[in-house]
VOVO-335863 format. One record per residue (C-alpha): residue in three letters; x, z, y. Coordinates in steps of 0.05 Angstrom, whole numbers, plus 32768, in hexadecimal, padded with zeros to 4 digits. Layout:
<rs>
AlaXZY/...
</rs>
This chain:
<rs>
Met81D57D717D4C/Ser81917D8E7D67/Ala81827D7D7DAE/Ser81927DB97DDE/Arg815C7DE17E03/Pro81457DBE7E3E/Ile81517DEB7E79/Asn81207E207E92/Glu811F7E167ED5/Gly80FF7E657EEB/Glu813A7E857EC1/Val81727E537ED7/Cys81607E6B7F1E/Asn81477EAF7F18/Ala819B7EBF7EF5/Arg81B07E967F39/Ile818C7EC87F66/Val81AC7F077F3A/Glu81ED7EDE7F41/Leu81E17EDB7F8F/Glu81D17F2A7F91/Leu821E7F3D7F75/Asp82427F0A7F9B/Pro82157EF97FDC/Val821F7EBD800C/Arg82577ED48037/Gly82347EB68080/Thr82187EC380C6/Phe81C67EB680AC/Asp81D27E6C80CD/Ala81B77E3080B2/Ala81F97E238090/His81E77E618069/Leu819E7E528056/Arg81BA7E1B8037/Glu81EB7E3A800E/Ile81B87E697FF2/His81907E297FDC/Arg81C47DFF7FBD/Arg81E47E3F7F95/Ile819C7E527F78/Phe818B7E0C7F6A/Gln81D57DF77F51/Asp81B87DE07F0E/Leu817D7DBB7F21/Pro81977D807F47/His81507D5B7F4A/His81467D967F78/Asn817D7D7E7FA8/Pro81A37DB77FB7/Gly81B87DC87FF4/Glu81967D948013/Tyr81597D918048/Arg811A7D698031/Pro81167D1E8042/Asp80E07D128077/Ala809B7CFD8062/Arg805C7CED808B/Gly803C7D33807E/His80497D6E8052/Val80127D998039/Lys80127DCA8006/Glu7FCD7DD17FD9/Arg7FD17E237FD1/Arg7FA97E367F88/Leu7FA87E797F8E/Glu7FB57E9F7F41/Ala7F8A7EDE7F40/Asn7F4F7EAF7F63/Arg7F507E6A7F3C/Ala7F167E537F70/Val7F397E5E7FA9/Ser7F5A7E1C7FC8/Tyr7F737E09800F/Pro7FA67DE2802F/Val7FEE7DFC804C/His800C7DD0808B/Tyr804F7DD48086/Ala80867DB080B7/Leu80967D6280B9/Arg80E87D5B80B3/Pro80F37D4580FE/Glu80D97D968113/Val810B7DAC80DD/Asp813F7D8D80F9/Ala81327DA08141/Arg81147DE1812D/Leu81457E1380FA/Asp81817E13811D/Arg81677E318156/Val813D7E618123/Leu816F7E7A8109/Ser819A7E82813F/Glu81707EB18159/Leu81847EE98124/Arg81C57EE78145/Gly81EC7EF08105/Gly81BB7F2280F2/Asp81D17F4A8132/Ala81897F418150/Phe81737F6A8117/Lys81A57FA0811D/Gly818C7FEA8132/Leu813B7FDC8126/Thr810B80118100/Pro80EE7FFA80BF/Leu80B37FF380ED/Glu80CC7FBF8121/Phe80F87F9D80E2/Ala80C17F8C80C5/Gly809B7F6C80FB/Ala80D77F428110/Leu80F27F2E80C3/Ala80A07F1980BA/Lys80AB7EE480F5/Thr80EB7ECE80DD/Tyr80CF7EBE80A2/Gly80917E9F80B5/Asp80C17E7680DC/Leu80EA7E6080A5/Asp80B57E568073/Tyr80837E3380A3/Leu80BF7E0080B1/His80C97DF78066/Pro81127DD68060/Phe811D7DCB801E/Ser80F27DA37FE7/Glu80EE7DD97FAE/Gly80FB7E217FB2/Asn80F07E357FFB/Ser80D17E787FE8/Arg810B7E907FB0/Thr813D7E777FEB/Leu81157EA08028/Arg81187EE17FFA/Ser81597ED77FE8/Phe816E7ECF8030/Thr813D7F01804B/Lys81567F348025/His81A37F2E8033/Leu818B7F298074/Ala81687F748072/Glu81AE7F8D8048/His81D27F7D8084/Val81B37F9C80BA/Gly81A87FDF8095/His81607FD68077/His81457FCC802F/Leu81127F8F8020/Asp80FF7F877FD9/Trp80D87F467FC8/Ser80CD7F5F7F7B/Ala808A7F8B7F8D/Thr806A7F477FA8/Asp807C7F297F5E/Val80567F5B7F38/Asp80187F387F1F/Ala7FE97F017F3D/Val7FC67F297F68/Thr800D7F3A7F85/Arg80267EF07F8C/Asp7FE67EE67FA9/Asn7FEE7F117FDE/Leu80307EF67FF5/Tyr801E7EB27FF3/Met7FE37EBD8021/Ala80077EEB8056/Arg80387EAC8057/Asp80087E7F805E/Ile7FEA7E9D809A/Glu80297E9D80B7/Val80347E5280AD/Leu7FEF7E4980C0/His7FF87E5E8109/Arg80377E3F8110/Ala801C7DF680FE/Phe7FE37E04812B/Pro7FF47E388162/Asp7FAB7E358179/Ile7F827E3C8139/Glu7F697E898149/Ala7F407E598181/Val7F267E278153/Lys7EDA7E29813D/Leu7EC27E0880FC/Ser7E8C7DE28128/Asp7EC97DCB8156/Glu7ED47D868152/Gly7F207D7C814B/Pro7F537D5E811F/Arg7F3F7D6080D1/Ser7F807D8380CC/Leu7F777DB580FE/Ile7F2C7DC180E1/Gln7F4D7DC88094/Ala7F727DFD80B4/Arg7F497E2580D8/Met7F1E7E278090/Ser7F577E3C806F/Leu7F697E77809E/Asn7F1E7E8F8094/Met7F297E928047/Ile7F6B7EC0804A/Asn7F637EDA8095/Gly7F4E7F2A806D/Ala7F957F238045/Asp7FCB7F51805A/Arg7FFA7F2C8092/Leu80407F26807B/Gln80587F5B80A6/Glu80337F988082/Ile804C7F7B8048/Val809F7F7A8064/Arg80907FBF807A/Gln80717FDD8033/Ser80B67FC28017/Val80E47FD98050/Asp80C0801B804B/Arg80CF80298002/Gly81118029800B/Pro814880547FE3/Ala814A807E801F/Ser8102808A8026/Ile80EB80D18017/Ala80A580E57FFF/Gly808881298021/Pro807581448061/His8093811B809A/Thr8095812C80E5/Leu809780F28116/Pro809F80F5816C/Ile805780E7817E/Gly807280AA81A1/Glu808E80958164/Ala804580A58141/Glu8023807F8175/Ala80478038816D/Glu804580438120/Leu7FF58048812E/Ser7FF480118159/Ala80187FE4812A/Leu7FFA7FF880EE/Leu7FB17FFA8106/Pro7F9B7FB480FE/Ala7FB77FAB80BA/Ala7F967FE680A4/Arg7F4B7FD680C1/Arg7F577F948099/Gln7F6A7FB3805D/Ala7F2D7FEB8062/Glu7F0A7FAC806C/Ser7F147F7F8030/Ile7F117FBE8003/Ala7ED07FD6801A/Thr7EB77F888013/Arg7ED27F867FCC/Leu7EB17FC57FBC/Ala7E717FAD7FD4/Thr7E6B7F727FA4/Ala7E887F907F6C/Ser7E517FD47F7B/Tyr7E1A7FA77F7C/Arg7E2B7F8E7F37/Asn7E447FD27F21/Arg7E19800C7F34/Ser7E5880377F1C/Leu7E8380227F58/Glu7E5880317F87/Pro7E7A80767F9E/Ala7EB780527F97/Tyr7E8D80277FD4/Lys7E7A805B7FF9/His7EC480807FFC/Ala7EDD803C800C/Thr7EA58030803F/Ala7EB58081805E/Arg7F0380668068/Lys7EF78030808B/Ala7EC9805880BD/Ala7F07808C80C3/Leu7F2B805280E9/Asp7EFC805A8126/Gly7ECC8088814E/Glu7EDC80BB816F/Leu7EF380E38139/Gly7F2880A2811F/Pro7F7580A58128/Glu7F7C808D816F/Gln7F4980C08191/Leu7F7680FA8166/Leu7FB380E3817C/Ser7F9F80E381C6/Ala7F89812B81B9/Leu7FC5813D819F/Gln7FE8811981DB/Ser7FB8813F820C/Arg7FD2818681F5/Gly8016817081F2/Asp802D817981A9/Ala8072814E81A1/Asp806E81408159/Leu803F8128812D/Thr8047813A80E2/Phe802B811F809E/Glu803181128056/Arg805E80CB804D/Val805E80A18011/Pro809080748018/Gly806C802F8015/Ala802680498018/Thr8001800F8034/Ala7FE5800C807B/Leu7FA5802C8071/Asp7FC0805C8047/Arg7FF0806C807A/Val7FC3807480C3/Leu7F9580A18090/Ala7FCD80C98085/Tyr7FDE80CE80CF/Arg7F9880DF80DA/Glu7F95811A80A2/Gly7FD6813780CE/Met7FB98138810D/Glu7F74815380F2/Arg7F9D818380D6/Gln7FC8818F8117/Leu7F9281978138/Ala7F6981C7810F/Gln7FA381F38115/Gln7FA281F88157/His7F5C82078158/Lys7F6F82418127/Glu7FA0825D814C/Arg7F75825A818B/His7F41828B816D/Asn7F7B82B18148/Gly7F68829E8109/Pro7F1D82AE80F5/Pro7F1282D080B5/Arg7F11829D8078/Glu7EC582B58065/Thr7EA9828C80A6/Ser7E8C824880A7/Glu7EB8820380A8/Ser7E9181FA80E3/Gln7EA6823F80FE/Ala7EF0823680F2/His7EF581E6810D/Gly7EB981E58142/Pro7E7A81CE8132/Glu7E8681828151/Leu7ECE81838126/Asp7EAA819280E6/Ala7E6D816680F2/Lys7E98812580F2/Val7ED3813280D0/Phe7EBE814A808F/Asp7E8E81048098/Val7EC580D78090/Arg7EE780FB8047/Gly7EAB80E38018/Arg7E6B80E27FFE/His7E6681287FEF/Ala7E6D8146803F/Glu7E2B81638042/Glu7E4B81988013/Phe7E8181A18036/Ser7E6281B7807B/Arg7E4481F28051/Pro7E6B823A805C/Gln7EA1823F8028/His7E8882778001/Glu7E4682507FEB/Arg7E7282147FD8/Ser7EA0824A7FAC/Ser7E6282547F87/Ala7E4082177F84/Gln7E7C81F07F6B/Gly7E97823B7F41/Gly7E5D82237F0A/Ser7E7181DC7EFA/Val7EB581F67EFC/Gln7EA382357EC0/Gly7E7781FB7EA5/Leu7EAC81CB7E92/Leu7EE082047E7D/Ser7EA782227E4F/Leu7EB781E37E23/Gly7EEB81FF7E04/Arg7F3482047E07/Gly7F4281C97DD2/Ser7F1681907DF5/Thr7F2E81637E2E/Leu7F11817F7E6E/Ala7F2A81CD7E5A/Gly7F6581B67E3B/Leu7F7F819D7E84/Ala7F5C81D37EAA/Asp7F6D82167EC6/Lys7F9C82307E8C/Val7FA582747EAF/Pro7F9482A67E7F/Ala7F5C82E17E98/Gly7F76831C7EC4/Arg7FB082F17EE2/Ser7FAB82D47F29/Ile7FBA82907F38/Pro7FEB82877F78/Asp7FDC82737FB4/Gly7FEF822D7FB9/Ala7FDE820F7F76/Glu7FB781D67F73/Gln7F8381B77F4D/Val7F58817A7F45/Val7F1681857F31/Val7EEC81467F1C/Met7E9D814F7F0D/Asn7E5881387F2A/Gly7E7580F97F3C/Ser7EAA81157F72/Arg7EF881217F67/Leu7F0481647F8D/His7F4E81757FA4/Glu7F5481C27FA8/Arg7F8D81F47FC1/Arg7F8E82437FB2/Tyr7F8682647FED/Glu7F7D82B17FF9/Gly7F5D82B57FAC/Lys7F2F82747FB7/Trp7F3182317FA9/Glu7F2C820B7FE9/Val7F1681C17FE7/Gln7F4781948009/Lys7F2881518004/Ser7EEA81357FDD/Asp7EE880E67FBA/Pro7EB880C17F8C/Gln7EDC80CD7F43/Gly7EDF80867F39/Met7EF480797EEF/Leu7F1680C37EEA/Pro7EFF80EB7EB3/Lys7EDC81337EB8/Gly7F0481717EC2/Val7F2A81A27EE3/Phe7F6D81927EE9/Arg7FA281C37F02/Leu7FDA81987F29/Asp800E81D07F34/Thr801681E07EEB/Ala802181957EDA/Ala805981837EAD/Ser808E815B7ED2/Ala809081157EAC/Lys80D581047E87/Ala80FA80CB7EA6/Asp812080BC7E60/Asp811D80737E50/Gly80E780617E30/Ala80B9809A7E42/Thr807480867E43/Tyr803680A57E6B/Ala7FED80867E64/Gly7FAB80A87E8B/Ser7F8B80A97EC7/Ile7FA680BC7F0D/Leu7F8C80F97F2B/His7FB281057F69/Val7FE880ED7F8C/Ser800D810E7FCC/Ala805A81187FE5/Arg8060814F7FA5/Gly805181207F68/Val802880E97F48/Tyr7FF1810B7F16/Gln7FDF80EB7EDA/Val7FB881077E9E/His7FE880FC7E60/Gly7FC381197E1D/Asn7FA981677E24/Gly7FD4816C7E64/Val7FE3814A7EAB/Ala802A81317EB4/Arg8049812B7EF6/His807980F17F0D/Glu80A580F77F4F/Pro808780BF7F7B/Ala80D780A67F86/Ala80D680937F43/Phe809D804F7F58/Gln80AF801A7F72/Gln806480147F7F/Val803B80557F76/Pro7FFB804D7F57/Lys7FAF80677F75/Ile7F8880A37F62/Gly7F5B80867F29/Asp7F82804A7F07/Ser7F98804F7ECC/Pro7FD980327EC7/Lys800F80387E84/Ile805080537EA7/Val808D804B7E81/Tyr80D380637E98/Val811180357E9D/Gln815280527EB5/Gly8132808C7ED4/Arg80F380577EF9/Ala80B2805D7EED/Thr809C801E7EDF/Ile805280057ED6/Thr804C7FDB7E95/Gly80047FDC7E89/Arg7FC47FEB7EB3/Asp7F797FFC7EA8/Pro7F527FC17EB0/Gln7F137FE27EBE/Ser7F3C800F7EF3/Gln7F627FD17F0E/Gly7F607FC97F62/Leu7F2A80077F5D/Gly7F55803D7F69/Leu7F3E80737F98/Gly7F71805C7FC9/Leu7F92809E7FDE/Gly7FDD80857FB5/Arg7FED80387FCA/Ser7FC57FFA7FCA/Arg7FD67FB77FB0/
</rs>
């Protein structure tokens, strides 16, 4: 008789977690509830002491080794067993059976859940399996109070797993050493405290746990992409909560691209774009200042383009763009709508023109020119692309309207040339630039968006190519000799402009199964960053 196959811990535990999804523990989110979840997940692995707390020990320290960057490792200090016994019941009693989280907005819920998760992760009550137990526990808690929480987006690849590790470790370090922020490496003190400060310095630029939870909550089934209107007070509260995370993300992206562009000169446009996005968060025309201007003139609401699950940086910049639009519209109405032939500085005022366009990319100086000059300059380049012939990639994806037939107002296209990506919209017979970004890894060409073919959501339908544009209307991807439009709601994690993913549809969902390594993490950042 052949020997039985040894138990695969991952497979067995995953099967038990699926069982918990179908038949969750019925409890009040207290210590007994937490222990029962652990017992059910690890019931086939007696050496993990299912449902039992870990034994006492002189210390409980884990050496964290990141997956995506194996050169990075640092110690993480957890609570000792006496603190588990003293605090676990108290932490869970604060949930009041889940009632403490009822009625919270998604942003409030994300903050409250991140705090609870951090408290429980620091206590780390079990010898093994704390992460899997806490993810199941918090997911069921979210469902109990009417929120969505899906941890699967944090387990897509080594990068997303590392992001969650670092976010959790930051929470744990602050609980293990409450005064850690005041510690300097030159200070004298316990070796463990200095080590912890070194660990925090190493990972302090990572997203916080609240930001990771917020993105998951925001991707709930009820989330809808598109124009979204918030009362100005709610917009102010969200901006206040999101700006610290947005600034960390902008700094991290700019720092990473600074190093990458030094080694690869072709990435310099992406680096300049990242620094422009970082600069857009502050200064006289930062989101806080624009919001203050809206409040001063008495605006009751703010309308912006909402992409469910967007990073804090992308969400804040979407708010900023919405505020710019409202202020510009008010200025236009005040002057009874200036003629379209006037320069941008006449339409928006010289101060607004000089500063707003400066944060939109490295071609800001071109946009300060009058519209008719820009149209003429761009027209020659566009015609040059189209003259390559309808059978070429460039022309095959270009403006396909026959001569003599008008292009309707509202039509959109993306023009990629001369190191830039221009998003243009048709208005009163002319193409008007809405936004300019670096070309990055995008192919050159003129790509019509309003005539893009809708992606088929049939099982096995596959699309591969560069992501040209992301908006509430769709995710536009180069596909063969055309452009495919994916519904944003079909994605669990919307790809970024400049990425080159392979997208496969399974049960109506768009799944990213591959990615061009050259574009990994170097998209233009207008969709969703990872």
